[in-house]
C-alpha positions in Angstrom: 101.4 86.2 128.6 101.1 88.6 125.6 97.9 88.7 123.7 98.0 87.8 120.0 96.2 89.8 117.3 95.8 88.1 113.9 95.8 90.3 110.8 95.0 89.4 107.2 96.9 90.2 104.0 95.4 93.7 103.9 96.4 94.4 107.5 92.8 94.1 108.8 92.6 92.7 112.3 90.5 89.6 112.1 91.0 87.6 115.4 92.8 87.5 118.7 93.9 85.2 121.4 94.3 86.2 125.0 95.8 82.9 126.2 97.6 81.8 123.1 95.3 78.8 122.8 91.7 79.9 122.0 91.2 82.1 118.9 88.2 84.5 118.9 86.8 86.8 116.3 86.4 90.4 117.5 82.6 89.8 117.7 83.4 87.2 120.4 82.9 84.0 118.4 85.4 81.2 119.3 87.0 80.2 116.0 89.5 77.5 116.9 92.3 76.5 119.2 96.0 75.9 119.1 97.8 72.8 120.4 101.5 73.2 120.0 101.8 74.5 116.4 98.6 72.8 115.2 95.4 74.8 114.7 92.0 73.0 115.1 88.4 73.9 114.6 86.2 73.0 117.6 84.7 70.2 115.5 88.2 68.5 115.5 89.1 69.5 112.0 92.8 70.3 111.5 92.8 73.8 109.9 96.5 74.6 109.6 99.6 75.6 111.6 100.7 78.5 113.7 104.4 79.0 113.7 106.8 82.0 113.6 103.8 84.4 114.0 101.9 83.0 111.0 98.8 81.0 110.6 99.4 78.9 107.5 97.0 76.7 105.5 97.6 73.1 104.4 99.5 74.3 101.4 102.0 76.2 103.6 100.6 79.6 102.4 100.1 82.5 104.9 96.6 83.3 105.9 97.1 85.5 109.0 100.0 87.1 110.8 100.8 88.5 114.2 103.3 91.1 115.5 105.7 88.1 116.0 105.7 87.2 112.3 109.1 86.4 110.7 109.7 85.3 107.2 106.7 85.0 104.8 105.4 87.6 102.4 105.7 91.4 102.7 103.6 92.7 105.7 101.0 95.4 105.0 100.3 98.3 107.4 98.1 97.1 110.2 94.7 98.6 110.7 93.2 99.8 114.0 91.9 97.2 116.4 88.1 97.0 116.7 86.3 96.7 120.0 86.0 93.2 121.3 82.5 91.8 121.7 81.5 89.6 124.6 83.0 86.2 124.3 80.5 83.4 123.4 80.7 80.1 125.3 83.3 77.7 124.1 81.9 74.8 122.1 82.7 71.3 123.0 86.0 70.1 121.4 85.5 67.2 119.0 88.0 64.5 118.5 91.1 66.0 116.9 91.8 64.8 113.4 95.4 63.7 112.6 97.4 66.6 111.3 98.4 66.1 107.7 102.1 66.2 106.7 103.1 69.8 106.9 103.8 71.6 103.6 106.9 73.6 103.1 106.4 77.2 104.4 105.6 79.5 101.5 106.2 83.2 101.1 102.8 83.5 99.4 99.5 84.6 100.7 96.8 82.0 100.9 93.9 82.2 98.5 91.5 80.8 101.2 89.2 83.4 102.7 89.2 84.0 106.5 85.5 83.0 106.7 86.0 79.8 104.7 89.1 78.8 106.6 87.4 79.1 110.0 84.0 77.7 108.7 82.1 80.9 109.4 78.6 80.8 107.8 
């Protein structure tokens, strides 16, 4: 199974997934998890979708991309990968919220910051 690296609109590597389920920051913090195409925070909040190599927000805008990204906005040059920190323990998964109706995929970048999207203090 190929590891996924998630890059932002500037090409900065922001997160990764070794199992295509749990997403970690490079500091080792668990950020969320994927179930099918849905992306959830560990508190059960639906964050967005992962499809065609893109993480999209609730408006259908692109927040992060992987090497598998197709469609969407123009891709920037990708930065060098940082070293991975030790993984923190996975938090308990809360009850999953219902996923909202999916917005039409946009070819625009999201205005939501990475930290705000993943609820990082």
